[in-house]
N, C-alpha and C positions, 0 to 999 in steps of 0.2 A: 622258368615257369613257360611253358609252351601256351601261344595264343593263336587262337583263330580270329582274325579281323577282316572288317570292310572300314577302312579310314579313309577320309576324303579331306586334305588339307594341304596347304603349300608346304615344302620341306627343302632342305638341301639334302641332294643325294648324296653329296660327301661325308654327311654325318655318319651314314650308314656303313658298318664294315662289310667288305665284301662277301664273307660267309653268311651275314645276317639278311644280306639281300636276298639269297636265294631260299632261306627259310622263310623269310615274308612272304615273298611270291607263293610258295606252295601252301601257305597257311591262310591264303585270302580266300574268305567264303561268306556267303551270307549266311545269317545264323537266324532262320525260320522267318524273314519277313517280319521283323518287330518294327512296329511304327510309333511314331508319336502324333498326339492328337493335333488338329488343326485348329484348335481354339487357343487363345491367349488370356490371361487374367486382365481385367479391367485395367487400363493405363500404360501396359506393358508393351513399349515398342516393338513393334514386327519387323525384325532385321530384314529378314527375307525380302519385305516390299519395300524396305529402305535401301535395298542394295549392300547392306553390310556383309563383310567377309563371313563367310559359313564354314566351319568345320564339324564334319559329320563322322558319327562311327557306329559300328555294331561289332563290339568286342566280347569275346569271351576266353577267360582262363578257366583252369581247372575246378575252380572253387567260386567262380562269380563272373558275371557279366554284365553288359552295359549296351544301350542304344542311347546316342547323344546326338544333340547340335549345340555347338557353341558360336555366339555371334558376337564379332568385332565391331564395335562403334569405330568409324574412322576418326572420330574427333579424341578417341581413347584409344589407340592403336595396342597400348600394350596391356591391356584387360578384356576377358571377356565380360561383355556387359549384360547379356543375356545367356543363360545356360539351361537348357532342358534336357531331361533323361530319364530313364527308366533303369532300375539298377536290380539284378537278383544275386543274392547272395545269402549265405549262412542259412540255406535251406528255404528262403521266402522270396517271393519276387513282390517287389514293392509298385505303389501307382507311380504314375508320370509326376517328376516334380519339376519346377521352374525356379530358378534363381535368378533375379534382375538385381545387378549392382548399380542401382540408379545414380547413387551420387557415393564413388568410392572414398572420399574425404570427410564426409559427414559425420563421423564416429558413431552412426546408428548402425550399420551393418546392411549387408544385402538384404531385401525382401526375399522371402522364400514361400513358395505356393505347392500345394499339393491339389493333383487333378483328381475329384470326385468321381464316384460312379456316375453319378447324375448327369456329368457334364460340367459342373460347378468347379470353380477353383477355390479353395480355402487357403487363407493366408496363415502360415505360422508365426505364432509370436516370436518375436526378436528375444532371444535370450532364454526359451523356455526349453525345457529336456529335449523335447521333439527337434527343435531349430537347431541347436547344438548337435543332435545327432544327426542331422540332415547335413550340415556342413562338412561333418566328417564322412559322410557319404559320398559327397561331393568331391572330397580329396581323393576317394577311391576310384571314382569314375575318372578323375583328371590322370590318375596314376596307370589305370587300364588304358588311357588313350597313348599316355607318353610309351607305355612298354610297347603298344601296337605300333606307333609309328616308328620307333627306333628298330623294332624287330625283336625285340629282348624275349 
């Protein structure tokens, strides 16, 4: 799968095979200046303002694309606590979504929000079909990020 990507994240350059490094350098390009909104749902921490590690990307494959920001809370270094993205795939562009993994071990699951056309945020009901579908979409965004980062 050929990817076009603009990805910003810490990585170990030795993880990339030499032939893939050249391919990744050739594929790096902006994808139309896609941006995410400047607002957050009420109560969601602003990772940028808090100085959390920020991972960003603007990635496209042959049949899907995403622009995203992942924030890592230093108190939970092994997890993306706030994830925001806009995903395009299966012939449709989706609205921006935000996932807040507020309490990873609470048994409730992350909170998920959709950014509405009027600028408000709508919370998706945990366990609803829309919520479950969005968790699958988030996995696709993580996969795009991984493939772009590794140059696959």
